[in-house]
N, CA, C and O atoms as a GROMACS GRO file, in nm:
protein
  320
    1MET      N    1   0.354  -1.095  -1.190
    1MET     CA    2   0.491  -1.074  -1.231
    1MET      C    3   0.502  -0.951  -1.320
    1MET      O    4   0.597  -0.874  -1.310
    2LYS      N    5   0.403  -0.934  -1.409
    2LYS     CA    6   0.405  -0.819  -1.498
    2LYS      C    7   0.392  -0.689  -1.420
    2LYS      O    8   0.452  -0.588  -1.456
    3ARG      N    9   0.313  -0.692  -1.310
    3ARG     CA   10   0.298  -0.572  -1.227
    3ARG      C   11   0.429  -0.534  -1.161
    3ARG      O   12   0.462  -0.416  -1.151
    4ILE      N   13   0.503  -0.633  -1.115
    4ILE     CA   14   0.631  -0.606  -1.049
    4ILE      C   15   0.729  -0.543  -1.148
    4ILE      O   16   0.798  -0.447  -1.115
    5ILE      N   17   0.733  -0.598  -1.268
    5ILE     CA   18   0.823  -0.544  -1.371
    5ILE      C   19   0.781  -0.403  -1.409
    5ILE      O   20   0.865  -0.315  -1.422
    6ALA      N   21   0.650  -0.381  -1.427
    6ALA     CA   22   0.601  -0.249  -1.465
    6ALA      C   23   0.628  -0.147  -1.355
    6ALA      O   24   0.670  -0.035  -1.383
    7SER      N   25   0.604  -0.185  -1.229
    7SER     CA   26   0.628  -0.090  -1.120
    7SER      C   27   0.777  -0.062  -1.104
    7SER      O   28   0.815   0.050  -1.071
    8THR      N   29   0.862  -0.162  -1.128
    8THR     CA   30   1.006  -0.140  -1.120
    8THR      C   31   1.052  -0.045  -1.230
    8THR      O   32   1.132   0.045  -1.205
    9LEU      N   33   1.000  -0.064  -1.350
    9LEU     CA   34   1.035   0.026  -1.460
    9LEU      C   35   0.984   0.168  -1.435
    9LEU      O   36   1.054   0.265  -1.464
   10ALA      N   37   0.864   0.180  -1.382
   10ALA     CA   38   0.808   0.312  -1.353
   10ALA      C   39   0.889   0.383  -1.245
   10ALA      O   40   0.914   0.503  -1.254
   11ALA      N   41   0.930   0.309  -1.142
   11ALA     CA   42   1.010   0.369  -1.037
   11ALA      C   43   1.147   0.412  -1.089
   11ALA      O   44   1.197   0.518  -1.052
   12THR      N   45   1.206   0.331  -1.175
   12THR     CA   46   1.336   0.365  -1.235
   12THR      C   47   1.323   0.489  -1.323
   12THR      O   48   1.408   0.577  -1.320
   13PHE      N   49   1.216   0.495  -1.401
   13PHE     CA   50   1.192   0.611  -1.488
   13PHE      C   51   1.171   0.737  -1.405
   13PHE      O   52   1.225   0.842  -1.437
   14ALA      N   53   1.092   0.726  -1.296
   14ALA     CA   54   1.066   0.841  -1.210
   14ALA      C   55   1.195   0.889  -1.143
   14ALA      O   56   1.219   1.009  -1.132
   15LEU      N   57   1.277   0.795  -1.100
   15LEU     CA   58   1.404   0.831  -1.038
   15LEU      C   59   1.495   0.898  -1.140
   15LEU      O   60   1.566   0.993  -1.107
   16GLY      N   61   1.493   0.849  -1.263
   16GLY     CA   62   1.574   0.910  -1.368
   16GLY      C   63   1.530   1.052  -1.399
   16GLY      O   64   1.613   1.139  -1.423
   17LEU      N   65   1.399   1.076  -1.397
   17LEU     CA   66   1.350   1.212  -1.421
   17LEU      C   67   1.382   1.305  -1.305
   17LEU      O   68   1.408   1.424  -1.325
   18ALA      N   69   1.381   1.252  -1.184
   18ALA     CA   70   1.411   1.334  -1.068
   18ALA      C   71   1.557   1.376  -1.067
   18ALA      O   72   1.591   1.478  -1.006
   19ALA      N   73   1.643   1.300  -1.132
   19ALA     CA   74   1.785   1.330  -1.135
   19ALA      C   75   1.822   1.421  -1.252
   19ALA      O   76   1.939   1.453  -1.269
   20CYS      N   77   1.725   1.462  -1.334
   20CYS     CA   78   1.751   1.544  -1.453
   20CYS      C   79   1.690   1.681  -1.438
   20CYS      O   80   1.594   1.701  -1.362
   21ASP      N   81   1.745   1.777  -1.511
   21ASP     CA   82   1.687   1.910  -1.520
   21ASP      C   83   1.637   1.925  -1.664
   21ASP      O   84   1.716   1.928  -1.757
   22VAL      N   85   1.505   1.935  -1.680
   22VAL     CA   86   1.445   1.939  -1.813
   22VAL      C   87   1.385   2.077  -1.837
   22VAL      O   88   1.305   2.125  -1.757
   23ASP      N   89   1.423   2.142  -1.948
   23ASP     CA   90   1.370   2.272  -1.988
   23ASP      C   91   1.306   2.258  -2.125
   23ASP      O   92   1.366   2.201  -2.216
   24GLN      N   93   1.184   2.309  -2.140
   24GLN     CA   94   1.115   2.303  -2.269
   24GLN      C   95   1.172   2.410  -2.360
   24GLN      O   96   1.182   2.527  -2.321
   25THR      N   97   1.211   2.371  -2.481
   25THR     CA   98   1.272   2.465  -2.575
   25THR      C   99   1.180   2.501  -2.690
   25THR      O  100   1.207   2.597  -2.762
   26LYS      N  101   1.072   2.424  -2.710
   26LYS     CA  102   0.980   2.451  -2.820
   26LYS      C  103   0.842   2.404  -2.779
   26LYS      O  104   0.829   2.299  -2.716
   27GLU      N  105   0.737   2.480  -2.816
   27GLU     CA  106   0.598   2.442  -2.789
   27GLU      C  107   0.558   2.329  -2.882
   27GLU      O  108   0.608   2.319  -2.994
   28GLY      N  109   0.469   2.244  -2.836
   28GLY     CA  110   0.421   2.134  -2.918
   28GLY      C  111   0.272   2.150  -2.948
   28GLY      O  112   0.203   2.226  -2.881
   29ASP      N  113   0.223   2.078  -3.048
   29ASP     CA  114   0.082   2.080  -3.086
   29ASP      C  115   0.030   1.937  -3.081
   29ASP      O  116   0.098   1.842  -3.120
   30MET      N  117  -0.093   1.923  -3.032
   30MET     CA  118  -0.158   1.793  -3.031
   30MET      C  119  -0.214   1.765  -3.171
   30MET      O  120  -0.263   1.856  -3.237
   31PRO      N  121  -0.208   1.641  -3.216
   31PRO     CA  122  -0.264   1.609  -3.348
   31PRO      C  123  -0.417   1.611  -3.343
   31PRO      O  124  -0.477   1.589  -3.238
   32GLU      N  125  -0.479   1.638  -3.457
   32GLU     CA  126  -0.624   1.633  -3.466
   32GLU      C  127  -0.665   1.487  -3.487
   32GLU      O  128  -0.612   1.418  -3.574
   33VAL      N  129  -0.760   1.442  -3.406
   33VAL     CA  130  -0.801   1.303  -3.410
   33VAL      C  131  -0.951   1.298  -3.430
   33VAL      O  132  -1.026   1.370  -3.364
   34ASN      N  133  -0.997   1.212  -3.522
   34ASN     CA  134  -1.139   1.194  -3.546
   34ASN      C  135  -1.175   1.051  -3.508
   34ASN      O  136  -1.128   0.955  -3.569
   35VAL      N  137  -1.257   1.038  -3.406
   35VAL     CA  138  -1.294   0.906  -3.356
   35VAL      C  139  -1.440   0.880  -3.391
   35VAL      O  140  -1.527   0.962  -3.360
   36GLU      N  141  -1.467   0.767  -3.456
   36GLU     CA  142  -1.604   0.732  -3.493
   36GLU      C  143  -1.630   0.587  -3.454
   36GLU      O  144  -1.540   0.503  -3.458
   37GLY      N  145  -1.754   0.559  -3.416
   37GLY     CA  146  -1.798   0.422  -3.391
   37GLY      C  147  -1.727   0.360  -3.272
   37GLY      O  148  -1.684   0.428  -3.179
   38GLY      N  149  -1.718   0.230  -3.277
   38GLY     CA  150  -1.655   0.156  -3.169
   38GLY      C  151  -1.759   0.093  -3.078
   38GLY      O  152  -1.876   0.132  -3.079
   39GLU      N  153  -1.718  -0.003  -3.001
   39GLU     CA  154  -1.808  -0.070  -2.910
   39GLU      C  155  -1.725  -0.125  -2.795
   39GLU      O  156  -1.616  -0.179  -2.814
   40LEU      N  157  -1.779  -0.111  -2.674
   40LEU     CA  158  -1.711  -0.165  -2.557
   40LEU      C  159  -1.728  -0.316  -2.552
   40LEU      O  160  -1.832  -0.368  -2.594
   41PRO      N  161  -1.628  -0.386  -2.501
   41PRO     CA  162  -1.641  -0.532  -2.489
   41PRO      C  163  -1.739  -0.568  -2.378
   41PRO      O  164  -1.760  -0.491  -2.285
   42GLU      N  165  -1.798  -0.686  -2.388
   42GLU     CA  166  -1.890  -0.735  -2.287
   42GLU      C  167  -1.825  -0.850  -2.213
   42GLU      O  168  -1.750  -0.928  -2.272
   43TYR      N  169  -1.855  -0.860  -2.083
   43TYR     CA  170  -1.797  -0.966  -2.001
   43TYR      C  171  -1.908  -1.034  -1.922
   43TYR      O  172  -2.000  -0.967  -1.873
   44ASP      N  173  -1.900  -1.163  -1.909
   44ASP     CA  174  -1.990  -1.240  -1.825
   44ASP      C  175  -1.907  -1.287  -1.706
   44ASP      O  176  -1.820  -1.373  -1.720
   45VAL      N  177  -1.935  -1.229  -1.588
   45VAL     CA  178  -1.854  -1.257  -1.470
   45VAL      C  179  -1.939  -1.329  -1.367
   45VAL      O  180  -2.048  -1.284  -1.331
   46GLU      N  181  -1.888  -1.441  -1.319
   46GLU     CA  182  -1.952  -1.514  -1.211
   46GLU      C  183  -1.867  -1.498  -1.088
   46GLU      O  184  -1.753  -1.546  -1.083
   47THR      N  185  -1.920  -1.431  -0.986
   47THR     CA  186  -1.844  -1.407  -0.865
   47THR      C  187  -1.867  -1.518  -0.764
   47THR      O  188  -1.966  -1.592  -0.772
   48ALA      N  189  -1.776  -1.530  -0.671
   48ALA     CA  190  -1.786  -1.631  -0.567
   48ALA      C  191  -1.892  -1.588  -0.465
   48ALA      O  192  -1.912  -1.469  -0.442
   49ASP      N  193  -1.960  -1.687  -0.404
   49ASP     CA  194  -2.057  -1.660  -0.300
   49ASP      C  195  -1.984  -1.662  -0.166
   49ASP      O  196  -1.933  -1.766  -0.125
   50VAL      N  197  -1.977  -1.547  -0.100
   50VAL     CA  198  -1.903  -1.535   0.025
   50VAL      C  199  -2.000  -1.506   0.138
   50VAL      O  200  -2.078  -1.410   0.131
   51ASP      N  201  -1.994  -1.589   0.243
   51ASP     CA  202  -2.075  -1.566   0.361
   51ASP      C  203  -1.984  -1.511   0.471
   51ASP      O  204  -1.883  -1.573   0.506
   52VAL      N  205  -2.019  -1.395   0.524
   52VAL     CA  206  -1.940  -1.332   0.629
   52VAL      C  207  -2.023  -1.329   0.756
   52VAL      O  208  -2.140  -1.290   0.755
   53GLY      N  209  -1.962  -1.372   0.864
   53GLY     CA  210  -2.034  -1.374   0.991
   53GLY      C  211  -1.938  -1.353   1.107
   53GLY      O  212  -1.818  -1.335   1.088
   54THR      N  213  -1.993  -1.356   1.227
   54THR     CA  214  -1.911  -1.341   1.347
   54THR      C  215  -1.946  -1.453   1.443
   54THR      O  216  -2.054  -1.512   1.436
   55LYS      N  217  -1.853  -1.482   1.534
   55LYS     CA  218  -1.880  -1.577   1.639
   55LYS      C  219  -1.802  -1.534   1.762
   55LYS      O  220  -1.695  -1.473   1.751
   56GLU      N  221  -1.856  -1.564   1.878
   56GLU     CA  222  -1.792  -1.524   2.003
   56GLU      C  223  -1.692  -1.633   2.043
   56GLU      O  224  -1.725  -1.752   2.044
   57THR      N  225  -1.570  -1.590   2.077
   57THR     CA  226  -1.464  -1.682   2.112
   57THR      C  227  -1.392  -1.631   2.236
   57THR      O  228  -1.372  -1.511   2.251
   58THR      N  229  -1.353  -1.721   2.326
   58THR     CA  230  -1.276  -1.686   2.444
   58THR      C  231  -1.128  -1.711   2.415
   58THR      O  232  -1.090  -1.819   2.369
   59VAL      N  233  -1.046  -1.610   2.442
   59VAL     CA  234  -0.904  -1.618   2.415
   59VAL      C  235  -0.830  -1.607   2.548
   59VAL      O  236  -0.856  -1.516   2.626
   60THR      N  237  -0.738  -1.700   2.574
   60THR     CA  238  -0.657  -1.696   2.696
   60THR      C  239  -0.538  -1.603   2.672
   60THR      O  240  -0.461  -1.622   2.578
   61VAL      N  241  -0.526  -1.503   2.759
   61VAL     CA  242  -0.419  -1.404   2.748
   61VAL      C  243  -0.320  -1.428   2.860
   61VAL      O  244  -0.361  -1.446   2.975
   62PRO      N  245  -0.189  -1.430   2.831
   62PRO     CA  246  -0.092  -1.454   2.937
   62PRO      C  247  -0.086  -1.339   3.037
   62PRO      O  248  -0.107  -1.223   3.000
   63ASP      N  249  -0.057  -1.372   3.164
   63ASP     CA  250  -0.043  -1.272   3.269
   63ASP      C  251   0.104  -1.233   3.276
   63ASP      O  252   0.190  -1.320   3.294
   64VAL      N  253   0.135  -1.104   3.260
   64VAL     CA  254   0.273  -1.056   3.258
   64VAL      C  255   0.296  -0.965   3.376
   64VAL      O  256   0.224  -0.867   3.394
   65ASP      N  257   0.397  -0.998   3.460
   65ASP     CA  258   0.437  -0.913   3.572
   65ASP      C  259   0.568  -0.845   3.536
   65ASP      O  260   0.664  -0.911   3.497
   66VAL      N  261   0.571  -0.711   3.549
   66VAL     CA  262   0.690  -0.634   3.516
   66VAL      C  263   0.739  -0.567   3.643
   66VAL      O  264   0.662  -0.496   3.709
   67THR      N  265   0.865  -0.587   3.679
   67THR     CA  266   0.926  -0.523   3.795
   67THR      C  267   1.028  -0.422   3.743
   67THR      O  268   1.130  -0.460   3.686
   68MET      N  269   0.999  -0.296   3.764
   68MET     CA  270   1.087  -0.189   3.718
   68MET      C  271   1.179  -0.146   3.832
   68MET      O  272   1.133  -0.132   3.945
   69PRO      N  273   1.308  -0.125   3.804
   69PRO     CA  274   1.397  -0.076   3.909
   69PRO      C  275   1.370   0.071   3.938
   69PRO      O  276   1.328   0.146   3.849
   70ASP      N  277   1.394   0.113   4.064
   70ASP     CA  278   1.379   0.254   4.097
   70ASP      C  279   1.507   0.328   4.059
   70ASP      O  280   1.592   0.271   3.991
   71ALA      N  281   1.522   0.452   4.102
   71ALA     CA  282   1.636   0.536   4.062
   71ALA      C  283   1.769   0.479   4.110
   71ALA      O  284   1.871   0.502   4.045
   72GLU      N  285   1.773   0.406   4.221
   72GLU     CA  286   1.897   0.351   4.274
   72GLU      C  287   1.933   0.218   4.210
   72GLU      O  288   2.043   0.167   4.234
   73GLY      N  289   1.846   0.160   4.130
   73GLY     CA  290   1.875   0.035   4.064
   73GLY      C  291   1.821  -0.088   4.136
   73GLY      O  292   1.847  -0.200   4.092
   74THR      N  293   1.747  -0.069   4.245
   74THR     CA  294   1.687  -0.184   4.313
   74THR      C  295   1.543  -0.196   4.270
   74THR      O  296   1.479  -0.096   4.238
   75PRO      N  297   1.491  -0.318   4.268
   75PRO     CA  298   1.354  -0.334   4.225
   75PRO      C  299   1.255  -0.258   4.312
   75PRO      O  300   1.266  -0.261   4.434
   76ALA      N  301   1.160  -0.192   4.251
   76ALA     CA  302   1.057  -0.120   4.324
   76ALA      C  303   0.943  -0.215   4.352
   76ALA      O  304   0.890  -0.278   4.261
   77THR      N  305   0.904  -0.226   4.481
   77THR     CA  306   0.798  -0.318   4.519
   77THR      C  307   0.667  -0.248   4.542
   77THR      O  308   0.562  -0.312   4.548
   78GLY      N  309   0.671  -0.114   4.556
   78GLY     CA  310   0.550  -0.038   4.583
   78GLY      C  311   0.520  -0.026   4.732
   78GLY      O  312   0.421   0.035   4.771
   79GLU      N  313   0.607  -0.085   4.814
   79GLU     CA  314   0.586  -0.080   4.958
   79GLU      C  315   0.688   0.009   5.025
   79GLU      O  316   0.713  -0.008   5.145
   80GLU      N  317   0.749   0.103   4.956
   80GLU     CA  318   0.851   0.191   5.014
   80GLU      C  319   0.791   0.294   5.104
   80GLU      O  320   0.863   0.376   5.161
   0.00000   0.00000   0.00000
């Protein structure tokens, strides 16, 4: 549900930007940032055991006969 809301908001924002004309009037500066330390989180993940295989199967396919009319509008039999 959160993904749907986020994608809807992103699409609305993108559409809003496409409908605007934006001109930069002043240059900006990035702030100086000092990053020290930190640690990535650890996760213990147990995945499902999935067995993938194939098997041979016979499938019954319906027989379709198509009769197309010729230029005069009568069915073409192929014996003309």
